[in-house]
C-alpha positions in Angstrom: -1.1 2.1 -9.7 0.5 4.9 -11.3 2.8 7.1 -8.9 3.0 8.1 -5.5 1.9 10.9 -3.5 5.5 12.1 -3.4 5.5 12.1 -7.1 2.1 13.6 -7.4 0.8 15.7 -4.6 3.4 15.6 -1.6 3.7 19.5 -0.4 6.4 21.0 2.0 4.7 23.2 4.1 8.2 25.1 6.0 5.8 26.9 8.3 4.8 23.9 10.2 7.3 21.6 9.5 4.5 19.7 8.3 4.3 17.1 4.8 0.4 17.9 3.7 -0.6 15.2 1.4 -3.5 15.4 -1.6 -6.3 13.6 1.1 -5.3 16.4 3.4 -4.1 14.5 6.1 -0.5 16.1 7.5 2.3 14.0 8.1 5.4 14.3 10.0 7.7 16.1 8.0 10.9 13.9 9.4 9.1 10.9 7.2 11.1 10.3 3.8 8.7 9.5 1.0 11.2 8.5 -1.5 10.3 8.8 -5.4 9.4 5.1 -6.2 9.2 3.1 -9.1 6.0 0.4 -9.2 6.3 -2.1 -8.6 8.2 -1.3 -4.9 10.1 -4.1 -3.2 11.6 -3.1 -0.3 12.6 -4.0 3.5 11.0 -2.4 6.6 13.8 -0.9 8.4 14.0 -2.4 11.8 11.6 -5.1 11.1 7.4 -5.2 12.7 6.8 -5.4 16.3 3.5 -4.3 17.6 2.5 -1.4 17.4 4.1 -0.3 14.3 2.3 0.4 11.0 2.6 1.2 7.5 1.0 3.2 5.4 1.1 2.5 1.5 -0.4 5.7 -0.5 -0.7 6.1 -4.1 -3.1 6.5 -6.8 -5.3 4.7 -8.6 -4.8 4.6 -12.7 -7.0 6.6 -15.0 -8.9 2.5 -16.2 -7.1 0.1 -13.8 -7.6 -3.5 -14.2 -6.4 -4.2 -10.1 -3.7 -3.5 -7.7 -2.1 -5.9 -5.2 0.0 -5.1 -2.0 1.9 -7.2 -0.5 3.9 -8.1 2.9 6.2 -10.9 2.3 8.5 -12.5 5.5 11.9 -12.8 3.3 12.4 -13.4 -0.2 12.8 -16.9 -0.8 11.2 -18.9 -3.5 11.9 -22.5 -3.1 9.8 -22.9 -0.6 8.2 -19.5 -0.9 8.0 -16.9 1.7 5.7 -16.3 4.3 3.2 -13.8 2.9 2.1 -11.5 5.9 -0.6 -10.1 4.1 -1.5 -9.3 0.6 -4.2 -7.2 -0.1 -5.4 -6.4 -3.9 -8.3 -4.2 -5.3 -10.2 -5.9 -8.1 -11.9 -3.5 -10.0 -14.1 -4.8 -11.9 -15.7 -7.0 -9.9 -15.3 -4.0 -7.0 -13.5 -6.2 -4.5 -10.8 -5.4 -2.1 -9.3 -9.0 -1.6 -7.1 -10.0 1.4 -5.3 -13.4 2.4 -2.5 -14.2 3.8 -0.2 -17.6 3.6 1.3 -19.9 6.4 4.4 -22.3 5.2 3.1 -22.7 2.3 -1.0 -23.1 2.9 -2.7 -20.0 2.4 -5.8 -18.9 4.1 -9.1 -18.3 3.6 -9.7 -15.2 1.1 -11.8 -12.5 2.5 -13.3 -9.5 0.3 -16.7 -8.7 1.8 -16.4 -4.9 2.7 -19.1 -2.7 2.7 -18.1 -0.7 -0.2 -15.4 0.1 -2.7 -13.2 2.8 -2.1 -11.1 2.8 -4.9 -12.0 5.7 -7.0 -10.1 5.7 -10.8 -7.3 8.7 -11.0 -7.9 9.7 -7.2 -5.3 8.9 -4.5 -6.0 6.1 -1.8 -3.8 5.4 1.7 -4.0 1.9 3.0 
C-alpha cells in the first residue's frame, strides 16, 4: 500500500466545510488526517467502545502482492498482544482474509467473499 488519501487525493472545500476524498464521500472537516508512513502503528484515541468506527483509507500499489491491517490490544510480545481483527488482502489469490487472536489462540480464518474489491493503483476504504 502506498500513501494515504491525505497525501494524494484529499481536498478541503472551504465552501461546505467538508473533506472530499477520491471515493466521492464527504467526511467531516474536523476529522484529522495526518500524513502517515506505511507501516503505521498508532493508538485509538479514547479506545474502542460500542458504536465507534475505524476507517482505514489508502491507495493500493501499482503492482501489489498483499497488504494487511491489524488492530491489536496492546503492544506486548511475550505473551503476544491480542489481535482484535487482522485483515489481509492477497492479490495473487484474490482473497480478503480475516482472523483474530485471543489469549494466544488464533480463530478460524475466514476468506470467502463474493468479489475481490481491491484494484491496483486505486483508492480503497475499509
